[in-house]
DODO-826003 format. One record per residue (C-alpha): residue in three letters; x, y, z. Coordinates in steps of 0.5 Angstrom, whole numbers, plus 500, padded with zeros to 3 digits. Each point is the difference from the previous one (the first is absolute). Layout:
! DODO-826003
ALA_X_Y_Z .
...
//
This chain:
! DODO-826003
MET_440_898_474 .
THR_497_505_505 .
VAL_503_506_504 .
SER_499_500_508 .
THR_499_506_504 .
GLU_506_499_504 .
GLY_505_501_494 .
THR_501_493_498 .
VAL_498_497_493 .
ALA_497_493_501 .
VAL_501_495_494 .
LEU_494_495_499 .
PRO_503_493_499 .
PRO_497_496_494 .
GLY_494_498_504 .
GLY_497_506_499 .
PRO_497_505_505 .
ASP_498_495_505 .
ALA_507_497_501 .
PRO_504_503_505 .
ALA_505_506_498 .
ARG_507_501_502 .
PRO_502_508_501 .
ILE_506_502_497 .
PRO_504_507_500 .
ALA_496_506_497 .
VAL_506_502_497 .
ARG_498_495_494 .
ARG_493_504_499 .
GLY_502_503_493 .
LEU_503_493_498 .
GLY_495_496_503 .
SER_493_504_499 .
ARG_494_496_497 .
GLY_500_504_494 .
THR_507_498_498 .
LEU_500_493_502 .
LEU_494_499_496 .
LEU_503_504_494 .
LEU_506_495_501 .
GLU_495_494_499 .
ALA_497_503_494 .
VAL_507_501_497 .
VAL_502_493_502 .
ALA_493_496_497 .
PHE_500_504_494 .
GLY_508_499_499 .
ALA_499_492_501 .
ALA_494_500_495 .
LEU_505_502_495 .
VAL_505_495_501 .
LEU_498_494_497 .
PRO_496_503_494 .
LEU_507_503_498 .
LEU_504_494_501 .
ALA_495_496_496 .
VAL_501_505_494 .
ARG_507_496_499 .
PHE_497_493_500 .
LYS_502_497_493 .
LEU_494_495_499 .
ASP_494_498_495 .
PRO_494_502_504 .
LEU_496_495_496 .
ASP_504_494_502 .
ARG_497_497_506 .
ILE_507_498_503 .
ALA_502_507_499 .
GLN_494_502_504 .
VAL_502_496_506 .
SER_507_502_499 .
GLY_498_507_500 .
LEU_496_499_506 .
ALA_505_496_504 .
ALA_505_506_499 .
ILE_495_505_502 .
GLN_499_496_506 .
LEU_507_499_502 .
ARG_502_507_500 .
PHE_493_502_504 .
ALA_503_495_505 .
LEU_507_503_500 .
VAL_498_507_501 .
GLY_495_498_505 .
LEU_504_496_504 .
LEU_505_506_500 .
PHE_495_505_503 .
ILE_498_494_505 .
GLY_507_499_502 .
ALA_501_507_501 .
VAL_494_500_505 .
ALA_504_494_504 .
LEU_506_504_500 .
ALA_497_506_503 .
MET_497_496_505 .
ARG_507_498_502 .
LEU_504_506_499 .
ARG_500_506_505 .
GLY_495_497_505 .
GLY_495_500_494 .
ARG_499_507_500 .
HIS_499_500_493 .
PHE_495_494_499 .
ASP_494_503_499 .
LEU_503_505_495 .
ALA_502_494_496 .
ALA_494_496_501 .
ARG_496_506_497 .
ILE_505_500_494 .
ALA_499_493_499 .
ALA_493_500_500 .
ALA_499_505_495 .
ALA_505_497_496 .
LEU_497_493_500 .
ALA_493_504_498 .
GLY_504_503_494 .
LEU_504_493_498 .
ALA_493_496_500 .
SER_497_505_495 .
GLY_506_501_496 .
PHE_500_492_499 .
VAL_494_500_496 .
ALA_502_506_496 .
ALA_506_496_498 .
GLY_496_495_498 .
ALA_496_505_495 .
VAL_507_502_498 .
VAL_502_493_498 .
ALA_493_498_497 .
LEU_501_506_495 .
HIS_507_500_499 .
GLY_501_501_492 .
THR_494_504_499 .
PRO_498_507_501 .
TRP_493_499_501 .
PRO_496_499_506 .
MET_496_494_502 .
PHE_495_499_495 .
GLY_502_505_495 .
LEU_495_504_497 .
ASN_494_495_502 .
GLY_495_500_505 .
ASP_500_504_506 .
SER_508_502_499 .
GLY_498_502_493 .
ARG_494_505_502 .
ILE_505_503_506 .
VAL_505_501_495 .
GLU_495_504_495 .
TRP_497_504_505 .
ALA_506_502_504 .
HIS_503_502_493 .
ALA_493_504_499 .
VAL_500_504_507 .
ALA_508_501_499 .
ASN_498_504_494 .
GLY_494_504_503 .
ARG_494_496_497 .
PRO_495_496_504 .
SER_501_493_502 .
GLY_496_494_497 .
SER_496_499_507 .
PRO_499_506_504 .
VAL_499_495_506 .
TYR_506_497_500 .
PRO_505_502_505 .
PRO_504_506_497 .
ALA_506_500_505 .
PRO_503_494_496 .
LEU_499_503_493 .
TYR_503_507_502 .
THR_506_496_503 .
LEU_501_496_494 .
GLY_499_505_495 .
TYR_505_505_504 .
TYR_505_495_501 .
ALA_500_498_493 .
GLU_501_507_498 .
TRP_506_501_505 .
PHE_504_494_499 .
ARG_497_496_494 .
GLY_499_505_494 .
GLY_492_500_501 .
ASN_500_492_499 .
THR_495_498_505 .
ALA_500_493_498 .
TYR_508_499_502 .
ALA_499_505_506 .
PHE_495_495_502 .
LYS_505_494_501 .
ASP_504_505_504 .
LEU_494_501_505 .
GLN_498_493_500 .
ILE_507_499_503 .
LEU_501_506_504 .
GLY_493_499_503 .
ALA_501_493_502 .
ALA_506_502_504 .
ALA_497_506_503 .
PHE_494_495_503 .
GLY_504_498_506 .
PRO_503_507_503 .
LEU_493_503_499 .
VAL_497_495_504 .
TYR_505_500_505 .
LEU_500_507_501 .
CYS_493_500_501 .
TRP_500_495_505 .
ARG_505_504_504 .
MET_495_505_502 .
LEU_497_494_504 .
LEU_505_495_502 .
GLY_508_500_501 .
PRO_505_498_495 .
VAL_500_492_501 .
ARG_492_500_501 .
ALA_499_504_494 .
LEU_504_495_496 .
ALA_497_494_503 .
PHE_492_502_501 .
GLY_499_505_494 .
VAL_505_499_495 .
ALA_500_492_500 .
PRO_493_499_499 .
ALA_500_506_494 .
PHE_504_495_496 .
ALA_495_496_498 .
LEU_497_505_496 .
ILE_507_503_496 .
ASP_499_501_493 .
ALA_505_502_495 .
TYR_495_501_494 .
LYS_495_506_503 .
PRO_504_501_506 .
TYR_496_506_502 .
SER_493_497_502 .
GLN_503_495_505 .
THR_505_505_503 .
VAL_494_505_501 .
LEU_496_494_504 .
VAL_506_498_505 .
VAL_502_507_501 .
LEU_493_503_501 .
VAL_498_495_506 .
PRO_506_502_504 .
VAL_498_508_498 .
LEU_493_499_502 .
VAL_502_496_506 .
ALA_505_506_502 .
MET_494_505_499 .
VAL_495_496_505 .
VAL_506_500_505 .
SER_501_507_499 .
LEU_493_502_501 .
SER_499_496_506 .
ARG_506_505_503 .
THR_497_506_498 .
GLY_497_502_506 .
THR_506_501_504 .
GLN_504_503_494 .
GLY_502_507_498 .
TRP_497_504_495 .
ARG_505_501_495 .
PRO_503_493_500 .
LEU_493_497_500 .
LEU_498_504_493 .
LEU_507_499_497 .
LYS_499_493_501 .
GLY_493_500_498 .
ALA_502_503_493 .
GLY_506_496_499 .
PHE_495_493_501 .
GLY_495_504_495 .
ALA_506_502_495 .
LEU_503_493_500 .
LEU_493_496_499 .
GLY_499_505_494 .
VAL_506_498_497 .
LEU_498_492_501 .
PHE_493_502_497 .
LEU_503_503_494 .
THR_504_493_499 .
TYR_495_495_501 .
SER_493_501_503 .
GLY_497_493_501 .
TRP_503_499_507 .
PHE_496_506_502 .
LEU_493_497_498 .
TRP_502_493_504 .
SER_502_504_506 .
ALA_496_506_501 .
ALA_494_496_505 .
GLY_506_497_504 .
VAL_504_506_501 .
LEU_493_505_501 .
PHE_499_495_506 .
ALA_507_500_503 .
ALA_500_508_500 .
LEU_493_500_503 .
LEU_502_495_505 .
TYR_507_504_502 .
PHE_497_507_499 .
PRO_502_504_507 .
TRP_493_500_502 .
ARG_502_499_507 .
THR_505_506_501 .
GLY_495_506_500 .
ARG_498_505_496 .
LEU_507_503_498 .
GLY_502_492_499 .
ARG_494_499_495 .
LEU_502_507_497 .
LYS_507_498_499 .
GLY_498_493_497 .
ALA_495_503_495 .
ALA_506_505_498 .
PHE_504_494_498 .
LEU_495_497_496 .
GLY_499_507_497 .
ALA_507_501_498 .
SER_501_493_497 .
LEU_493_501_496 .
GLY_503_507_498 .
ALA_507_498_498 .
PHE_497_493_496 .
LEU_495_505_496 .
VAL_506_505_498 .
VAL_504_494_497 .
ALA_494_495_498 .
GLY_494_504_500 .
ARG_499_501_492 .
TYR_501_492_499 .
LEU_495_499_506 .
VAL_495_504_496 .
VAL_501_496_494 .
MET_500_493_503 .
LEU_493_502_504 .
THR_497_502_493 .
GLU_503_497_494 .
GLY_503_494_504 .
GLN_492_498_502 .
THR_499_498_493 .
THR_506_496_498 .
LYS_498_493_500 .
ASP_505_494_500 .
TYR_497_494_496 .
ASN_506_496_499 .
PHE_499_494_504 .
ARG_507_497_502 .
PHE_502_493_503 .
ASP_498_502_507 .
ASN_493_502_499 .
PHE_498_493_499 .
THR_503_497_506 .
ASP_497_500_507 .
PRO_500_507_502 .
ALA_502_499_508 .
TYR_507_497_497 .
TYR_505_506_500 .
LEU_507_497_503 .
MET_503_500_493 .
TRP_499_504_493 .
ARG_501_496_494 .
THR_501_506_496 .
ASP_496_501_493 .
MET_504_494_497 .
PRO_500_495_506 .
GLY_504_495_496 .
LYS_498_492_501 .
VAL_495_500_505 .
GLY_496_493_503 .
GLU_495_501_505 .
TRP_500_507_503 .
PRO_500_502_505 .
PRO_504_495_502 .
PRO_496_495_505 .
GLY_501_501_507 .
GLU_501_495_506 .
TYR_494_504_504 .
GLY_493_500_496 .
GLY_504_502_494 .
VAL_504_505_504 .
GLY_508_500_500 .
LEU_504_500_506 .
PHE_503_507_498 .
ALA_493_503_500 .
LEU_499_497_507 .
VAL_506_503_503 .
THR_498_507_497 .
PHE_493_500_503 .
VAL_503_498_507 .
CYS_505_505_500 .
LEU_495_505_498 .
GLY_496_498_506 .
ALA_507_500_504 .
ALA_502_507_498 .
ILE_493_503_502 .
TRP_501_496_507 .
LEU_507_503_501 .
GLY_499_506_497 .
LEU_493_503_501 .
ARG_502_506_503 .
ARG_506_502_495 .
PRO_498_504_494 .
MET_505_496_495 .
VAL_497_493_501 .
VAL_492_503_500 .
THR_502_504_494 .
VAL_503_494_496 .
ALA_494_495_502 .
ALA_495_506_498 .
MET_503_500_493 .
PHE_500_493_499 .
ILE_493_499_502 .
SER_498_507_495 .
ALA_504_496_494 .
TRP_496_494_502 .
VAL_493_503_500 .
MET_501_504_494 .
ARG_503_494_496 .
MET_493_496_502 .
TYR_496_506_498 .
ILE_503_501_493 .
ALA_500_493_499 .
SER_493_499_502 .
HIS_497_505_495 .
MET_505_497_494 .
TYR_494_496_497 .
GLU_495_506_500 .
THR_505_505_497 .
GLN_505_495_496 .
THR_506_504_503 .
VAL_505_498_504 .
GLN_503_507_502 .
LEU_507_497_502 .
TYR_497_497_506 .
THR_505_494_500 .
ARG_506_505_501 .
THR_497_500_507 .
ASN_504_494_501 .
ASN_507_504_501 .
GLN_497_504_505 .
LEU_497_494_504 .
LEU_506_496_499 .
TYR_505_506_503 .
CYS_495_502_505 .
GLY_500_492_502 .
LEU_507_500_500 .
LEU_501_506_504 .
LEU_495_498_506 .
CYS_504_493_500 .
ALA_507_504_501 .
LEU_496_505_505 .
VAL_499_494_504 .
VAL_507_498_501 .
HIS_502_508_501 .
LEU_495_500_506 .
VAL_502_494_503 .
SER_508_501_499 .
GLN_498_507_503 .
ARG_497_497_506 .
MET_506_495_501 .
GLY_505_506_500 .
ALA_496_503_505 .
ARG_500_494_504 .
ARG_507_499_499 .
ALA_501_507_502 .
GLU_496_499_507 .
SER_504_494_501 .
ALA_507_503_499 .
SER_501_503_507 .
GLY_506_496_501 .
THR_497_493_499 .
ALA_504_496_496 .
GLY_496_494_496 .
SER_494_504_498 .
GLY_499_496_494 .
PHE_500_506_495 .
PRO_506_500_495 .
GLY_503_507_500 .
ARG_498_505_495 .
GLU_506_500_496 .
GLY_499_493_498 .
ALA_493_501_498 .
VAL_502_506_495 .
ILE_505_496_497 .
GLY_496_493_500 .
THR_494_504_497 .
LEU_505_504_494 .
CYS_503_493_498 .
ALA_493_497_500 .
LEU_497_506_496 .
LEU_506_499_495 .
LEU_499_493_498 .
LEU_492_502_500 .
LEU_501_506_496 .
GLY_505_497_495 .
THR_495_494_499 .
VAL_494_504_499 .
SER_504_505_495 .
SER_503_494_496 .
SER_493_497_499 .
MET_497_507_498 .
ALA_506_501_495 .
ASP_499_493_497 .
ARG_493_502_499 .
TYR_502_505_494 .
MET_505_495_497 .
PRO_498_500_492 .
ALA_497_494_498 .
LYS_494_499_495 .
GLU_495_497_504 .
ASN_493_503_503 .
THR_503_503_506 .
TYR_503_507_502 .
ARG_507_497_496 .
ILE_497_502_494 .
LEU_500_507_501 .
PRO_508_500_500 .
TRP_500_495_494 .
VAL_496_505_496 .
SER_505_505_501 .
HIS_505_496_497 .
THR_496_499_494 .
ILE_499_507_498 .
THR_504_504_494 .
GLN_504_506_503 .
GLN_499_507_498 .
ASP_506_499_495 .
GLY_497_494_497 .
SER_505_495_503 .
CYS_497_494_504 .
PRO_502_500_508 .
GLU_507_496_501 .
TYR_496_494_503 .
ALA_494_500_495 .
PRO_498_492_499 .
GLY_503_498_494 .
GLY_502_507_498 .
THR_493_502_498 .
CYS_496_505_502 .
SER_494_505_498 .
LYS_497_506_501 .
ASP_495_498_506 .
GLY_504_494_502 .
ASP_497_493_502 .
GLN_493_500_500 .
SER_499_493_502 .
TRP_498_503_507 .
LEU_493_502_497 .
SER_498_492_500 .
PHE_501_500_508 .
ILE_495_505_501 .
ARG_492_498_500 .
//
């Protein structure tokens, strides 16, 4: 929303800043200010994210029974669809009532609600998977056990077991456990796995709202991110899907600094730096893969042509960002630059033995039943999905070559690709892998974003053509914006509901070589009072739980 010089407030439709604006009286400036509306979206998104997990708490089922699991997923899906349809129905009503005056507001609220509901679906799946056990996924085994142990240490003023591990998750878990779980970091981690998964959708939606209108942020930012949602360690993937729009927004802001005032310029720069510092403290790996691409985009869109004052403003923006980043994360950055250089990853996983050019699906450390991998494709071993993403990369650059958003995402994709191949090419010499397969997630996310941005750019051009032909000429061939918004919301409801169900099903307990073993182990660990979890298989449990998962790892 923007305020014009004539004293009217122009409400931007869900199509974003390039869509035609409709002025409304300035007396609504307080109610309809941009900050107030964004706060309303945030409240709706986070509130919607909690609806399905709270409803799932009341389900009565055996989470280890496959029929119960399917019924639980269907029950979540039903509630997801009904609540989502209520919001979409409100948008349709707003189109018909009072001349559509509140249509944009209703669409804004519906987009925020769907973002929250979608991640709430995955969180509700985790509630079902862990029903009857107080332990987090995997109990005190593997990464879960180390995180629980280290968080307990830092909460009690002791150093964690790894100085290079991101401190924010450990301190968050430690203090949450002190406040709400009597210091029990293990039981607290279960809560944060569920809450972290629920917060995924709202966080990525609000970050993309810095760049796109509500419906476009949902369609072109949130939807691609759901290929990566994770309920086991939700913070790492959340940092990735949040970092991309934050870095893109920062480059966009840098490109505009030459004409901005000093005060907003410095405040915005410091805000970006502080936010990046928080993300760096939460999970730093994505910064390494993205650094070269973001540096290229920043140099490309630095305000070189705006004169000496403009260049000085650009430098001040970057300086404020760097200063705020160092204030927030400087100490951890020093640790990473010193002790992090000597930290080696010698753990070869499933993906380290496969074609390094294949990134479209990460089968996790426990890949399950795998035949030929990567799956054979139709074109020289490459599948149709890969061809589409590569074509979209080229099309996005073609259509959006002068747009910082497109170029920055493409540069981050290429940066991650180059870093992946550089590390993998030295793997034989060093006998280390340095987590290079984690670039799968960034490559996939950026590739999906580029596909979405092609649709975004094409739809913008169609909207511009429609506006040009709307000067009294009927039958221009372009549908109305209201129909496009409602149709998009309906399609996204089905898409996000289906994807979320699949991602939730990935964590339904089962004794097999997949991520389903993680919640299965949680049901086999003796509780602190000495009893077994409610649905422990055969009513038996042990201190460490079922250790058959060790046979799944080479």
